[in-house]
C-alpha positions in Angstrom: -41.5 2.2 46.8 -44.1 2.8 43.6 -41.5 1.4 40.7 -38.5 -1.1 41.2 -35.9 -1.9 38.7 -34.3 -5.4 38.4 -31.7 -8.1 37.2 -33.0 -11.4 36.3 -30.4 -13.8 35.8 -30.4 -16.9 33.6 -30.3 -20.3 35.4 -29.0 -24.1 34.1 -31.3 -26.4 35.4 -30.7 -29.9 36.0 -26.9 -29.6 36.1 -26.6 -33.4 34.8 -27.9 -35.6 37.4 -30.5 -33.7 38.7 -33.5 -33.5 36.3 -36.5 -31.4 37.4 -34.9 -31.1 40.9 -31.8 -29.4 40.7 -30.5 -25.9 39.1 -27.9 -22.8 39.9 -28.2 -19.3 39.2 -25.7 -17.7 36.8 -24.5 -14.0 37.8 -23.8 -11.9 34.6 -26.1 -13.1 31.9 -30.2 -12.3 32.4 -33.3 -9.6 31.6 -34.1 -6.5 33.8 -37.5 -5.5 34.4 -39.2 -2.8 35.6 -42.4 -2.6 37.1 -44.8 0.6 38.4 -47.4 0.9 40.5 -50.5 2.1 39.1 -54.0 3.7 40.1 -56.3 1.0 38.1 -56.6 -2.6 39.1 -55.4 -4.9 37.3 -51.7 -6.2 35.1 -50.5 -4.9 31.9 -47.4 -4.9 30.1 -46.2 -2.2 28.5 -43.2 -3.0 26.6 -40.8 -6.0 26.1 -37.9 -5.3 23.8 -34.8 -7.8 22.7 -37.3 -10.8 21.7 -40.9 -10.8 20.1 -43.4 -11.8 23.2 -46.6 -11.5 23.5 -47.8 -8.1 25.5 -51.4 -10.6 26.1 -51.5 -11.2 30.2 -53.0 -14.6 30.1 -50.6 -15.5 27.3 -47.1 -14.1 28.9 -45.2 -16.0 31.9 -45.0 -12.9 33.3 -48.3 -12.0 33.5 -49.0 -15.8 34.4 -47.1 -15.5 37.6 -48.0 -12.1 38.6 -51.9 -13.0 38.7 -51.3 -16.2 40.9 -49.4 -14.2 43.2 -52.5 -11.9 43.3 -55.1 -14.4 43.8 -53.4 -14.8 47.2 -53.3 -11.3 47.9 -55.3 -8.7 48.6 -54.1 -5.3 46.7 -56.2 -2.1 45.4 -53.3 -1.0 42.8 -52.5 -2.3 39.3 -48.9 -2.8 37.8 -47.3 -1.8 35.2 -44.6 -4.0 33.8 -41.5 -3.3 31.3 -39.6 -6.2 30.2 -36.0 -5.9 28.4 -34.8 -10.1 27.0 -31.3 -10.1 27.3 -32.3 -14.6 27.4 -33.7 -15.7 24.4 -36.5 -17.9 24.4 -35.3 -21.8 23.9 -32.1 -21.6 24.8 -31.9 -23.6 27.9 -30.7 -21.0 30.3 -33.8 -20.2 31.9 -35.7 -17.6 29.9 -39.3 -18.0 30.9 -38.1 -18.7 34.2 -36.6 -14.8 34.3 -40.0 -13.2 33.2 -41.8 -15.2 35.7 -39.3 -15.0 38.4 -38.6 -11.5 38.0 -42.1 -10.8 37.9 -43.0 -12.1 41.4 -40.4 -11.2 43.3 -40.9 -7.5 41.6 -44.6 -7.0 42.5 -44.0 -8.9 46.0 -41.0 -6.1 46.9 -43.5 -3.0 45.9 -46.4 -5.1 47.8 -44.5 -4.6 50.9 -42.7 -8.1 50.8 -45.5 -10.0 51.7 -44.3 -13.2 51.0 -41.1 -15.0 51.3 -38.8 -15.6 48.3 -40.1 -19.1 49.0 -43.4 -18.5 48.6 -42.8 -16.9 45.5 -41.6 -19.9 43.6 -44.8 -21.5 43.1 -46.2 -18.5 42.0 -43.5 -18.1 39.0 -44.2 -22.0 38.5 -47.3 -21.1 37.1 -45.8 -19.1 34.4 -43.1 -22.1 33.6 -46.3 -24.3 33.3 -47.7 -21.6 30.6 -44.2 -22.0 29.0 -43.5 -26.3 28.9 -46.6 -27.2 29.7 -45.0 -28.7 33.6 -45.0 -26.8 36.7 -41.0 -27.2 37.1 -38.9 -25.2 39.8 -35.4 -25.9 39.2 -35.2 -23.1 36.6 -37.4 -20.3 39.1 -36.2 -21.4 42.6 -32.5 -20.8 41.7 -33.5 -17.3 40.0 -35.6 -16.3 43.5 -33.0 -17.6 46.1 -29.6 -17.6 44.3 -27.0 -20.0 43.8 -27.5 -24.1 43.7 -31.5 -25.2 44.7 -32.3 -28.8 45.2 -36.4 -29.2 44.9 -36.5 -32.3 47.7 -40.6 -32.5 47.1 -43.2 -30.8 45.0 -46.1 -32.8 46.7 -45.7 -30.6 49.1 -43.3 -28.1 47.3 -39.9 -28.6 49.2 -36.9 -26.4 48.2 -33.7 -26.6 50.1 -31.0 -24.0 49.4 -27.2 -25.2 48.6 -24.1 -23.5 48.6 -21.9 -22.6 45.8 -17.8 -23.1 45.7 -16.4 -19.6 45.4 -14.3 -20.4 42.8 -17.0 -22.3 40.2 -17.5 -21.0 37.5 -19.4 -21.8 34.2 -18.8 -22.2 30.8 -22.6 -22.1 29.0 -22.6 -22.0 24.4 -26.0 -21.2 23.3 -25.7 -23.2 19.4 -28.5 -20.8 17.7 -31.1 -22.8 17.3 -34.5 -23.4 19.4 -35.5 -26.4 21.1 -38.5 -25.8 23.0 -39.2 -27.1 26.3 -42.0 -28.6 25.3 -40.7 -30.3 22.4 -37.5 -31.6 24.3 -40.1 -33.3 27.5 -41.5 -35.2 24.7 -38.5 -37.3 23.8 -38.1 -38.3 27.4 -39.3 -41.8 28.7 -41.7 -42.6 31.3 -39.7 -45.4 32.6 -36.4 -46.0 33.5 -34.6 -49.4 34.8 -33.7 -49.5 38.4 -29.8 -49.6 37.8 -29.8 -46.4 35.7 -31.5 -45.1 38.5 -29.3 -46.6 41.2 -26.4 -44.7 39.3 -28.4 -41.2 38.7 -29.2 -41.3 42.6 -25.6 -42.0 43.1 -24.5 -38.9 41.5 -27.2 -36.3 42.2 -25.6 -37.2 46.0 -22.2 -37.4 45.2 -22.9 -33.5 43.5 -24.7 -32.4 46.3 -21.8 -33.3 48.6 -19.1 -31.9 46.9 -20.9 -28.4 47.1 -20.8 -28.8 51.1 -17.4 -29.6 51.0 -16.0 -28.2 48.1 -14.7 -31.3 46.8 -14.3 -30.6 42.8 -12.9 -33.8 42.2 -16.4 -35.6 43.7 -18.1 -32.8 41.8 -16.4 -33.8 38.3 -17.1 -37.5 38.9 -20.9 -37.1 39.9 -21.7 -34.7 36.5 -23.3 -37.0 34.4 -26.7 -37.9 33.0 -27.4 -41.5 32.4 -31.1 -40.9 31.7 -32.4 -37.4 29.7 -28.6 -36.5 28.3 -28.6 -39.9 26.2 -32.3 -38.4 24.5 -32.2 -35.2 24.5 -28.4 -34.8 23.0 -30.2 -36.1 19.8 -31.8 -32.7 19.4 -28.4 -30.7 19.7 -25.5 -30.6 17.0 -22.5 -31.3 18.0 -22.8 -31.6 21.4 -20.9 -34.8 21.9 -17.7 -32.8 20.2 -18.5 -30.5 22.2 -18.5 -31.7 25.7 -15.4 -33.6 24.8 -13.9 -30.4 24.1 -14.8 -28.9 27.4 -13.7 -31.9 29.3 -10.2 -32.0 27.1 -9.9 -28.3 28.2 -10.1 -29.0 32.1 -13.8 -28.2 32.8 -14.7 -30.2 35.7 -17.8 -31.8 33.9 -20.1 -30.8 30.8 -24.1 -31.1 30.0 -27.0 -30.0 28.8 -28.3 -27.2 30.3 -32.0 -27.4 30.9 -33.7 -28.4 27.7 -30.8 -26.8 25.7 -30.0 -26.5 23.1 -27.1 -24.9 25.5 -24.7 -26.8 26.6 -23.2 -25.9 30.0 -19.4 -27.1 31.7 -18.3 -26.1 35.2 -14.7 -25.6 36.1 -13.0 -24.5 39.0 -11.6 -20.8 38.4 -12.2 -18.1 36.0 -9.4 -18.4 33.7 -10.0 -22.4 33.6 -14.0 -21.7 32.3 -12.9 -19.0 29.7 -10.1 -21.7 28.4 -12.9 -24.1 28.3 -15.8 -21.7 26.7 -13.1 -20.8 23.8 -12.7 -24.5 23.2 -16.7 -25.2 23.1 -16.5 -22.5 20.9 -14.0 -24.3 18.3 -16.7 -26.8 17.6 -19.0 -24.2 16.3 -16.9 -23.0 14.5 -15.9 -25.8 12.3 -19.5 -26.3 12.3 -20.0 -23.2 11.1 -22.7 -22.6 13.0 -23.7 -19.4 14.8 -23.5 -19.4 18.9 -23.6 -17.1 21.9 -20.9 -17.7 24.5 -20.4 -17.1 27.9 -18.7 -17.6 31.4 -20.3 -16.8 34.5 -19.6 -17.4 37.9 -22.2 -18.8 40.0 -24.8 -15.8 41.6 -25.2 -16.6 45.6 -27.9 -13.7 45.4 -30.5 -14.3 42.5 -32.7 -11.6 41.6 -31.7 -7.9 42.7 -33.1 -4.5 42.7 -30.6 -2.1 40.1 -30.5 1.8 39.8 
């Protein structure tokens, strides 16, 4: 194999109660990437379409991630990368993760899969560090592994793939403003009250249990964030109204996707998720704010090769 074309899915990180440890993979929203072997060693990003992003290897998350992979393997070939961006940077649905994870997935495949999908996560995390200033895995892990993923530990890195109920759908609305991940992290507090932490641990445990038992009511009770959402929601216009609209339309729960400004809601069934998405959209219609709207099943497979 000398070239590969892949689909790099968008992701929702945190999923309300799992800041930096929980994420899920979307099915019909994402980037595409073409990676080719070259005779000359090294990495080149020859084309980026859809968004204005740097072609320089050390300034692009895909380039940084691949360089980290190549540090850990021997190869006499190089790689040429083309990126077709459909996920807007700063949208809160894993734009940098799609590029980072996609690039290492493709290069690994062209090298004959010397690394497992789990082993690719640390390389992709280097791209996330460039984008946000933090080595977090809650977007790149679900992009690579599919479904829901839990980062049980960062030191050492321990990632667990979780099941996704068959009827679970996500509705995502992206107001056309940008919230940089680094800025969204800057508003967070470094210390939290013990009682707040206890509530958050309970919600995270409940949410994970609901994935194994297909208990949608438990999922709804668990989709609450007492730590990050109260601070980051201030950066998102109309957040509380969008969340109320989603819940009123029948969503199990709603919250900030990643660092925002996208807002997600989870629902049982596609019809319900579509109704929820339309209700969320009406809020921004009234505010006169442009947006992108997505309804997606949970993608249990992650990044995939396409023709």
